[in-house]
BADRENTI-47875 format. One record per residue (C-alpha): residue in three letters; x, y, z. Coordinates in steps of 0.05 Angstrom, whole numbers, padded with zeros to 5 digits, always signed. Layout:
BEGIN
ALAXYZ/...
END
This chain:
BEGIN
MET+00000+00000+00000/TYR+00056+00048+00018/THR+00095+00032-00045/HIS+00032+00044-00087/ARG+00019+00111-00054/PHE+00091+00132-00063/THR+00090+00112-00137/LYS+00028+00153-00148/THR+00056+00211-00110/ARG+00119+00209-00150/ARG+00081+00205-00216/PHE+00039+00265-00194/ALA+00100+00304-00174/ARG+00132+00289-00241/LEU+00069+00310-00277/ILE+00066+00376-00241/LEU+00141+00391-00255/VAL+00134+00371-00329/SER+00070+00412-00337/GLY+00105+00473-00306/ALA+00165+00461-00350/MET+00119+00462-00410/VAL+00089+00529-00387/PHE+00158+00559-00384/GLY+00178+00533-00451/TRP+00222+00474-00430/CYS+00234+00431-00489/GLY+00289+00379-00500/ALA+00327+00376-00564/GLY+00320+00313-00606/PRO+00373+00259-00607/ALA+00440+00292-00620/GLN+00475+00278-00685/ALA+00538+00238-00684/GLN+00597+00281-00662/VAL+00670+00265-00667/THR+00702+00287-00603/SER+00774+00270-00623/ASP+00819+00320-00657/VAL+00867+00309-00716/LYS+00917+00254-00695/PRO+00982+00226-00720/LYS+00977+00166-00766/GLU+00987+00114-00711/LEU+00928+00144-00673/GLU+00881+00149-00734/GLY+00813+00121-00716/VAL+00826+00127-00642/GLY+00773+00167-00603/ILE+00699+00172-00591/THR+00645+00185-00644/GLU+00584+00200-00603/LYS+00521+00163-00625/LEU+00472+00190-00575/GLY+00403+00163-00581/GLN+00423+00107-00626/GLN+00413+00032-00612/ALA+00475-00005-00589/PRO+00484-00074-00622/LEU+00458-00123-00570/ASP+00453-00187-00609/VAL+00528-00202-00604/GLU+00558-00262-00569/PHE+00614-00262-00518/LYS+00642-00305-00463/ASP+00631-00283-00391/GLU+00682-00291-00335/SER+00658-00362-00322/GLY+00667-00384-00396/ALA+00592-00385-00411/THR+00568-00360-00478/VAL+00525-00297-00469/ARG+00494-00243-00512/LEU+00500-00169-00495/SER+00424-00168-00494/ASP+00425-00214-00434/TYR+00444-00154-00391/PHE+00385-00113-00415/LYS+00328-00159-00393/SER+00324-00132-00322/GLY+00296-00064-00343/ARG+00356-00030-00312/PRO+00404+00020-00344/VAL+00473-00004-00361/ILE+00543+00026-00355/LEU+00585-00001-00412/SER+00662+00004-00414/LEU+00710-00023-00466/ASN+00779-00039-00437/TYR+00829-00094-00440/TYR+00851-00132-00380/ARG+00927-00131-00391/CYS+00927-00056-00405/PRO+00988-00027-00370/GLN+00958+00038-00349/LEU+00895+00073-00377/CYS+00845+00017-00370/ASP+00862+00005-00297/LEU+00855+00079-00284/THR+00788+00082-00318/LEU+00761+00019-00281/ASN+00789+00043-00215/ALA+00756+00112-00224/LEU+00690+00078-00242/MET+00696+00032-00181/GLU+00709+00091-00134/GLY+00649+00130-00163/MET+00603+00069-00153/LYS+00627+00059-00083/GLY+00605+00130-00068/MET+00533+00115-00089/GLU+00479+00083-00048/TRP+00461+00040-00107/THR+00491-00028-00122/PRO+00505-00060-00191/GLY+00455-00116-00201/LYS+00400-00079-00164/GLU+00390-00010-00193/TYR+00437-00017-00253/GLU+00483-00063-00290/VAL+00557-00054-00309/VAL+00587-00090-00369/THR+00662-00088-00384/ILE+00684-00117-00452/SER+00756-00130-00469/PHE+00773-00107-00537/ASN+00835-00152-00540/PRO+00813-00216-00573/ASP+00872-00254-00545/GLU+00844-00247-00475/GLY+00797-00300-00450/PRO+00750-00319-00392/LYS+00804-00338-00344/LEU+00835-00270-00346/ALA+00768-00237-00342/ASP+00751-00277-00279/THR+00819-00256-00248/LYS+00802-00184-00263/LYS+00731-00189-00235/ARG+00754-00222-00171/ALA+00804-00166-00159/TYR+00751-00112-00167/MET+00701-00151-00124/ALA+00750-00155-00068/GLN+00762-00080-00072/PHE+00689-00059-00080/GLY+00663-00087-00016/LYS+00588-00087-00031/ASP+00548-00150-00021/GLY+00511-00175-00082/MET+00546-00132-00132/GLN+00584-00193-00161/ASP+00520-00207-00200/GLY+00518-00137-00229/TRP+00589-00125-00257/HIS+00603-00169-00317/PHE+00671-00180-00349/LEU+00668-00205-00421/THR+00715-00229-00476/GLY+00702-00245-00548/THR+00726-00250-00620/LYS+00753-00190-00658/GLU+00692-00191-00704/ASN+00643-00187-00646/ILE+00685-00137-00608/ASP+00688-00091-00668/LYS+00611-00096-00677/VAL+00601-00068-00609/ALA+00658-00017-00614/ASP+00633+00010-00680/GLY+00562+00009-00656/VAL+00577+00055-00596/GLY+00630+00097-00632/PHE+00690+00071-00592/GLY+00753+00077-00635/TYR+00816+00038-00614/LYS+00879+00014-00650/LYS+00932-00037-00638/GLN+01003-00009-00637/ASP+01067-00039-00661/ASN+01087-00059-00590/GLY+01024-00100-00582/GLU+00988-00051-00536/TYR+00925-00012-00556/ALA+00914+00062-00563/HIS+00844+00081-00537/THR+00806+00131-00496/ALA+00783+00131-00423/THR+00708+00127-00433/ILE+00646+00098-00402/MET+00579+00098-00435/PHE+00509+00097-00407/LEU+00455+00056-00442/SER+00379+00056-00431/PRO+00344-00007-00410/ASP+00329-00022-00484/GLY+00400-00009-00506/LYS+00399+00061-00531/ILE+00461+00104-00521/SER+00445+00159-00469/LYS+00511+00190-00450/TYR+00587+00187-00455/MET+00636+00205-00399/ASN+00708+00215-00423/GLN+00751+00224-00362/LEU+00790+00192-00307/THR+00745+00211-00248/PHE+00672+00195-00241/GLU+00636+00231-00184/PRO+00580+00190-00151/LYS+00532+00249-00164/ASP+00548+00247-00238/LEU+00541+00172-00243/ARG+00475+00174-00207/LEU+00444+00229-00251/ALA+00470+00196-00315/LEU+00436+00130-00293/VAL+00372+00165-00276/GLU+00371+00197-00345/ALA+00390+00132-00379/SER+00337+00094-00340/GLU+00280+00136-00372/GLY+00249+00145-00302/LYS+00256+00073-00279/VAL+00306+00086-00224/GLY+00316+00147-00179/SER+00271+00189-00137/VAL+00231+00254-00146/LEU+00293+00290-00117/ASP+00335+00262-00173/ASP+00284+00288-00223/ILE+00288+00357-00190/LEU+00364+00356-00192/LEU+00362+00339-00265/MET+00320+00402-00275/CYS+00373+00443-00240/PHE+00436+00411-00271/ARG+00460+00401-00343/PHE+00512+00354-00369/ASP+00574+00390-00394/PRO+00606+00343-00446/ASN+00671+00383-00445/ARG+00679+00368-00371/SER+00640+00303-00371/GLN+00603+00326-00309/TYR+00537+00353-00288/VAL+00540+00426-00270/ALA+00489+00474-00241/SER+00451+00513-00294/ALA+00428+00582-00272/TRP+00377+00584-00327/LYS+00347+00516-00307/ILE+00346+00538-00234/MET+00308+00602-00252/ARG+00258+00562-00293/LEU+00249+00512-00238/GLY+00237+00571-00192/GLY+00183+00593-00240/VAL+00152+00524-00241/VAL+00151+00523-00164/THR+00120+00592-00164/VAL+00064+00571-00212/PHE+00054+00507-00170/GLY+00051+00547-00107/LEU+00001+00595-00136/GLY-00041+00538-00160/ILE-00042+00506-00092/GLY-00059+00574-00060/LEU-00116+00585-00108/MET-00143+00516-00097/VAL-00141+00525-00021/LEU-00178+00591-00028/TRP-00229+00560-00074/LEU-00240+00503-00024/LYS-00247+00550+00033/GLY-00296+00593-00006/ALA-00337+00532-00026/ALA-00339+00508+00045/ARG-00360+00577+00071/GLU-00415+00581+00018/ARG-00440+00512+00035/ALA-00442+00529+00110/MET-00481+00594+00094/ARG-00530+00557+00050/GLU-00542+00504+00104/ALA-00550+00558+00157/GLU-00603+00593+00112/GLU-00640+00528+00100/HIS-00639+00514+00176/SER-00664+00584+00191/GLY-00720+00577+00140/TYR-00740+00511+00169/GLU-00745+00542+00239/ARG-00788+00600+00211/ASN-00835+00550+00178/GLU-00841+00512+00244/ASP-00859+00577+00281/ALA-00911+00596+00230/GLU-00943+00528+00234/ALA-00944+00533+00309/GLY-00979+00603+00305/GLU-01034+00575+00259/VAL-01047+00519+00308/ARG-01056+00567+00365/
END
C-alpha cells in the first residue's frame, strides 16, 4: 500500500514538474547527431577516439564469453529493465584501462546504489587474445576492492572474438587501434545505455563523481530508477560534455523557480477555492436551517 501511494505521489510530482516546464517553454532537443570528439591525430592514432552516437541503438545481439566461460549475448544484460554502464577496456592494459576501471569503481562505491540492483555494469575486453580466465581474475580483484554485497551479479567482465568486439565498438562509436608494440591506443570512456540499449551518455575522463554517475543513470533509465529528488536535480543541472560532469545551470534553476511559483500559486488558489466553497456551503445550510425554523414557528402560530 505504501509503495503504491509513493509511486502515485511520484508520478503526480513528475506530472506537475513537467507541466510547469511546458508552461515555461522547457523543451528537450531531439537525439544529438553523431559528433567526433577527437581532434586530428598522427597516423598511428588514426581512428582512435569517440564518435558520439547519442540516441542510437547499441548492437545487443552479439555473443561473448563471460568470466565463467559461458556464452552470453550482450542483450542478456538488458532484460532486467535497468540502465547499463558499458566500458570497453582490455585486462592486460598497462595503465589507462586500470585507471578508468578504478575511477569507475570509486565512483560506484560512493553511491547508495549497487550493480545488479539499480543498474548493470558490463566491461568488454577489446583484446581478442584475452579469455574468460583473465576476465575472472580481473573481476575477482575488483570484487575484493568494491566491498558491496551482491554486486558480483551486477558487474560483468566479457571477452570475445575481434569480429564481435568490433561490432560493439563500431556500434557505440569507440575507436581503438593496436600499436606496433602489441598494446592498444584508446580513450578513457564509459557509456550509459537505456534499458532497451539506446546510448544515453558518454563520460570521457578519469574521475567519475558519484553524483554524476547517479544522474546519468537516472537519465538513462528513462524514469525507472531514482527518486523525485533526482528528477528535480536533473531540472537544475545540465551535463557539460567538455567536462563530462553535471554542472548547475542558472537558467534551469530560474525556470524551476518559475515552475515552483506556478505550482505554489495553483495550490494557493485551490485552497482559497476550497475554503470559499466550504463557507458558501455552510451559509446555505444555515439559511436552510433558519428557513426551516421559521416555517415551524408559522405552523405553530396557525395551530394556536
